[in-house]
C-alpha positions as CSV (number, residue, x, y, z in Angstrom):
1,X,145.7,86.6,87.4
2,X,143.4,88.5,89.7
3,X,143.7,92.2,90.2
4,X,144.9,92.0,93.8
5,X,147.8,89.7,92.9
6,X,148.6,91.8,89.8
7,X,148.9,95.0,91.9
8,X,151.1,93.2,94.5
9,X,153.5,92.0,91.8
10,X,153.6,95.5,90.2
11,X,154.3,97.1,93.5
12,X,157.4,94.9,93.9
13,X,158.5,95.6,90.4
14,X,158.0,99.4,90.6
15,X,160.3,99.6,93.7
16,X,163.4,98.6,91.7
17,X,164.8,101.0,89.2
18,X,166.4,99.5,86.1
19,X,168.1,101.2,83.2
20,X,165.7,102.0,80.4
21,X,165.7,100.1,77.1
22,X,166.2,101.7,73.7
23,X,163.1,103.5,72.3
24,X,161.6,102.0,69.1
25,X,159.4,104.6,67.5
26,X,157.5,102.1,65.4
27,X,156.7,100.2,68.6
28,X,155.5,103.4,70.3
29,X,153.2,104.2,67.4
30,X,151.9,100.7,67.2
31,X,151.3,100.7,71.0
32,X,149.0,103.6,70.6
33,X,146.8,101.6,68.2
34,X,146.2,98.4,70.2
35,X,144.9,97.6,73.7
36,X,147.4,96.2,76.2
37,X,146.8,94.3,79.4
38,X,147.8,96.6,82.3
39,X,150.0,94.1,84.0
40,X,152.0,93.2,80.9
41,X,152.5,96.9,80.1
42,X,153.8,97.6,83.6
43,X,156.2,94.7,83.6
44,X,157.7,96.1,80.4
45,X,157.8,99.6,81.9
46,X,159.5,98.3,85.0
47,X,162.2,96.7,82.9
48,X,162.7,100.1,81.2
49,X,163.3,102.2,84.1
50,X,164.3,103.7,86.7
51,X,162.3,105.4,88.0
52,X,160.9,104.0,86.8
53,X,163.6,104.8,87.5
54,X,165.3,106.5,86.3
55,X,167.1,108.3,86.9
56,X,173.1,110.6,82.3
57,X,177.7,113.7,83.9
58,X,174.6,115.9,84.9
59,X,173.1,118.5,87.0
60,X,171.9,116.0,85.6
61,X,174.2,116.6,82.6
62,X,174.0,113.7,80.1
63,X,176.4,113.2,77.2
64,X,174.6,114.2,74.0
65,X,175.4,113.4,70.4
66,X,178.1,110.8,69.6
67,X,179.6,109.6,72.9
68,X,183.2,110.6,73.6
69,X,185.4,108.0,75.4
70,X,186.3,109.0,78.9
71,X,189.9,109.2,80.0
72,X,190.8,108.0,83.4
73,X,191.1,110.7,86.1
74,X,194.4,111.3,87.9
75,X,195.9,108.6,90.0
76,X,195.1,110.6,93.1
77,X,191.3,110.9,93.3
78,X,189.6,113.8,95.1
79,X,188.5,112.9,98.7
80,X,185.0,111.6,99.0
81,X,182.6,111.5,102.0
82,X,183.1,108.3,104.1
83,X,180.0,106.1,104.4
84,X,180.0,106.6,108.2
85,X,179.4,110.3,107.7
86,X,176.4,110.0,105.4
87,X,172.9,110.0,106.8
88,X,171.1,107.2,104.9
89,X,167.7,108.2,103.5
90,X,164.6,106.0,103.9
91,X,163.2,107.4,100.6
92,X,164.9,109.0,97.6
93,X,163.6,112.1,95.8
94,X,164.0,111.2,92.1
95,X,164.3,114.9,91.3
96,X,167.7,114.9,93.0
97,X,170.5,112.5,92.0
98,X,173.2,111.3,94.4
99,X,175.6,109.2,92.2
100,X,178.5,111.2,91.0
101,X,181.3,109.2,89.4
102,X,184.7,110.5,90.1
103,X,186.4,108.2,87.6
104,X,185.6,105.9,84.6
105,X,187.8,103.3,83.0
106,X,189.5,104.4,79.7
107,X,187.1,104.1,76.8
108,X,184.0,104.1,78.9
109,X,181.2,106.6,78.5
110,X,178.3,107.7,80.8
111,X,175.3,105.8,79.6
112,X,172.2,106.0,81.9
113,X,170.9,107.2,85.2
114,X,167.7,105.9,86.8
115,X,166.2,107.1,90.0
116,X,163.3,105.9,92.0
117,X,161.9,106.2,95.5
118,X,163.9,103.3,96.9
119,X,166.9,103.1,94.6
120,X,169.2,104.9,92.2
121,X,171.3,103.5,89.4
122,X,174.1,104.5,87.0
123,X,175.5,102.7,84.0
124,X,178.5,103.2,81.8
125,X,180.0,101.1,79.0
126,X,182.8,101.0,76.6
127,X,182.2,102.9,73.3
128,X,182.5,100.9,70.1
129,X,185.2,101.6,67.5
130,X,182.6,103.6,65.5
131,X,181.9,105.9,68.5
132,X,178.5,104.5,69.3
133,X,177.7,102.8,72.6
134,X,174.6,100.6,72.3
135,X,174.4,98.7,75.5
136,X,173.6,95.4,73.7
137,X,176.6,95.8,71.5
138,X,179.2,96.9,74.0
139,X,182.0,94.6,75.3
140,X,182.3,96.2,78.7
141,X,179.6,97.2,81.2
142,X,179.8,98.9,84.6
143,X,176.7,99.5,86.8
144,X,176.1,100.8,90.3
145,X,172.9,100.5,92.3
146,X,172.2,102.3,95.6
147,X,169.4,101.4,98.0
148,X,167.8,103.3,100.8
149,X,168.3,102.4,104.4
150,X,167.0,98.9,105.0
151,X,166.6,98.0,101.4
152,X,167.6,94.5,100.1
153,X,170.8,94.3,98.1
154,X,170.2,94.5,94.3
155,X,170.0,91.2,92.5
156,X,170.6,90.6,88.8
157,X,169.0,87.2,88.2
158,X,172.4,85.6,87.4
159,X,174.6,83.2,89.3
160,X,177.8,84.4,90.8
161,X,180.4,82.7,93.0
162,X,180.1,82.8,96.8
163,X,181.1,86.2,98.2
164,X,184.5,86.7,99.6
165,X,185.8,89.5,101.8
166,X,186.8,92.5,99.8
167,X,188.7,95.7,100.7
168,X,187.5,98.7,102.6
169,X,185.4,101.1,100.5
170,X,186.2,104.4,102.2
171,X,186.0,102.8,105.6
172,X,183.1,100.4,104.9
173,X,183.7,96.6,104.5
174,X,182.9,95.0,101.2
175,X,182.5,91.6,99.5
176,X,183.4,90.4,96.0
177,X,181.4,87.8,94.0
178,X,183.2,86.8,90.8
179,X,181.5,85.8,87.6
180,X,180.4,86.7,84.0
181,X,183.8,88.1,83.1
182,X,183.7,90.4,86.1
183,X,181.7,90.3,89.3
184,X,179.7,92.0,92.0
185,X,181.2,94.4,94.6
186,X,178.9,95.0,97.6
187,X,179.2,97.4,100.5
188,X,177.1,99.9,102.5
189,X,177.3,103.4,101.0
190,X,175.8,104.7,104.3
191,X,174.9,102.8,107.5
192,X,172.3,100.2,106.6
193,X,172.1,101.3,102.9
194,X,173.3,98.8,100.4
195,X,175.4,99.5,97.2
196,X,176.3,97.1,94.5
197,X,178.6,97.4,91.5
198,X,178.3,95.0,88.7
199,X,181.1,94.8,86.1
200,X,181.1,92.6,83.1
201,X,183.5,91.7,80.2
202,X,186.3,93.9,81.5
203,X,189.9,92.8,82.2
204,X,191.0,93.5,85.8
205,X,187.3,93.8,86.8
206,X,187.8,93.6,90.5
207,X,190.4,96.4,90.6
208,X,188.2,98.6,88.3
209,X,185.2,98.0,90.5
210,X,187.1,98.9,93.7
211,X,188.5,102.1,92.1
212,X,185.1,103.2,90.8
213,X,183.6,102.6,94.2
214,X,186.2,104.4,96.2
215,X,185.9,107.5,93.9
216,X,182.1,107.8,94.1
217,X,180.9,110.9,95.9
218,X,177.6,109.9,97.6
219,X,177.4,112.4,100.4
220,X,175.3,115.0,98.6
221,X,172.7,115.3,95.9
222,X,172.2,117.6,92.9
223,X,169.1,118.6,90.9
224,X,168.1,116.4,88.0
225,X,167.8,118.7,85.0
226,X,165.2,117.9,82.3
227,X,164.3,119.4,78.9
228,X,160.7,120.0,80.0
229,X,158.7,121.2,83.0
230,X,155.3,119.9,84.2
231,X,152.9,119.9,87.1
232,X,152.3,117.0,89.4
233,X,149.1,115.2,88.4
234,X,146.5,115.4,91.2
235,X,146.9,112.6,93.8
236,X,150.3,111.4,92.6
237,X,153.9,112.1,93.5
238,X,157.2,111.9,91.6
239,X,158.1,108.2,91.5
240,X,161.0,108.1,89.1
241,X,163.3,109.8,86.7
242,X,165.4,108.3,83.9
243,X,168.1,109.7,81.6
244,X,169.6,107.9,78.6
245,X,172.7,109.6,77.2
246,X,175.0,107.3,75.2
247,X,172.5,105.5,73.1
248,X,170.3,106.4,70.1
249,X,168.0,108.1,70.7
250,X,168.8,110.0,73.9
251,X,165.7,110.4,76.1
252,X,164.8,111.9,79.5
253,X,161.7,111.1,81.5
254,X,159.7,111.5,84.7
255,X,157.2,109.1,86.2
256,X,154.5,109.9,88.7
257,X,152.6,107.3,90.8
258,X,150.4,107.0,93.8
259,X,151.8,106.3,97.2
260,X,149.2,103.7,98.0
261,X,149.1,102.2,94.5
262,X,152.2,102.4,92.3
263,X,150.2,101.2,89.3
264,X,148.4,104.6,89.3
265,X,151.1,105.6,86.7
266,X,151.7,108.7,84.6
267,X,154.9,109.0,82.5
268,X,156.4,111.9,80.5
269,X,159.3,111.2,78.2
270,X,161.1,113.5,75.7
271,X,162.9,111.5,73.0
272,X,165.6,113.4,71.2
273,X,165.6,113.1,67.4
274,X,163.9,109.7,67.1
275,X,163.7,110.0,63.4
276,X,160.7,110.3,61.1
277,X,159.9,106.6,60.7
278,X,156.5,105.4,61.8
279,X,154.7,108.6,61.0
280,X,151.9,110.3,62.9
281,X,148.2,109.7,62.7
282,X,147.2,113.0,64.1
283,X,143.6,112.8,65.4
284,X,143.5,115.5,68.0
285,X,144.8,119.0,69.0
286,X,146.2,119.7,72.4
287,X,147.8,123.1,73.3
288,X,147.2,124.0,69.6
289,X,149.6,121.3,68.5
290,X,148.7,118.3,66.2
291,X,148.5,115.3,68.4
292,X,148.1,111.5,68.2
293,X,145.8,110.4,71.0
294,X,144.8,106.9,71.8
295,X,142.6,105.9,74.7
296,X,141.1,102.6,75.9
297,X,140.0,101.2,79.2
298,X,143.6,100.6,80.2
299,X,145.5,103.7,79.3
300,X,145.7,106.9,77.3
301,X,148.8,107.5,75.1
302,X,149.5,111.0,73.7
303,X,152.3,111.8,71.2
304,X,153.4,115.2,70.0
305,X,156.4,116.4,67.9
306,X,158.5,119.3,68.9
307,X,160.8,119.9,65.9
308,X,162.9,116.7,65.7
309,X,161.9,115.6,69.2
310,X,159.0,113.5,70.4
311,X,157.0,114.1,73.5
312,X,155.2,111.0,74.8
313,X,152.8,111.0,77.7
314,X,151.2,107.8,78.9
315,X,148.6,107.6,81.7
316,X,147.1,104.4,83.1
317,X,143.5,104.3,84.2
318,X,143.4,104.5,88.0
319,X,141.2,102.3,90.2
320,X,137.7,103.8,90.3
321,X,138.4,106.0,87.3
322,X,136.6,105.7,84.0
323,X,138.4,105.6,80.7
324,X,136.9,109.0,79.8
325,X,138.1,110.6,83.1
326,X,141.6,109.1,82.5
327,X,141.7,110.6,79.0
328,X,140.7,114.0,80.3
329,X,143.3,113.8,83.0
330,X,146.0,112.8,80.6
331,X,145.2,115.7,78.2
332,X,145.6,117.9,81.2
333,X,149.1,116.5,81.8
334,X,150.1,117.4,78.2
335,X,148.5,120.9,78.6
336,X,150.7,121.5,81.7
337,X,154.0,120.2,80.1
338,X,156.4,122.7,78.6
339,X,159.4,121.7,76.5
340,X,162.3,124.0,77.5
341,X,165.7,124.8,76.2
342,X,167.5,122.8,73.6
343,X,167.4,119.0,73.9
344,X,171.0,118.7,72.7
345,X,172.3,121.3,75.2
346,X,171.7,120.1,78.8
347,X,172.9,123.5,80.1
348,X,169.6,124.9,78.9
349,X,167.4,122.4,80.8
350,X,165.3,123.1,83.8
351,X,166.8,122.1,87.2
352,X,163.3,122.4,88.8
353,X,161.3,120.5,86.2
354,X,158.2,119.9,88.5
355,X,156.3,123.1,88.9
356,X,153.8,123.7,91.7
357,X,150.3,122.7,90.6
């Protein structure tokens, strides 16, 4: 595949935030020891996020530790802002989150947030009998995706029945597409801005999706708190944020990218208590801390431990940039990143995680 075609495909992928996949520490360590084709790595990264996105109840306030089943809210939900009264953005700021669930079905826990420039997502699922809530082991899943004004409705790569008229969602018309033990509920959360709820493997899925939609507060945003602060790498902007709460291990991240070329990518992720397997091959020192650093012509990958937590910074070589220049720039990202608070206590996290450069 030629570079122009690769970049075009990656630009399409990067615009669509997806919930992140679980972190495999052995895979992270191995990835730092072998070259990867840039396009393949970015396709994997796009499936992980966000925002890339991506975006955890928060200020952001994710659940930490063993997830606790959520009990339904009162039968009379708090009033929410009607879609007609919301000014739809043409671009999201991933540092501020909009999705605020007002209700979850009994037994469901908050799982993930993902935020990007053109979309935001939230996922919750039913906890298992052991109290864990691995997404690939759960028997119930609820997701919501928001798009900016003019965005195409979110698609899942699965076949659903033809849409039928649904109820009013706080004054906005909706459609319902049944399938997969649930279905898709679609409406406009603001004029011209699409929203989609996917619900799977849940009894009474349509009624649950409607109640979840009508109790969502989407009229305001709140800062996304993170357990680290950093500076924006030169020439890039915040392109995504992601928060994984109810899965082992919890993780929070930011992604920076270029406006003209989304494949100019820098990601920072703090992984909470990933365990000791895999081991470090420390071969450098950054900020006075032992560091595993790997660099080739495609990317630089840097890993550092902070107690039981793992900081991972990955920087892809930009167009016109040498591998040595990319390595130096990535070390600079690590030098400007500060782990703050306690990763198991979101109340101690920074609500302004991006510092002025």
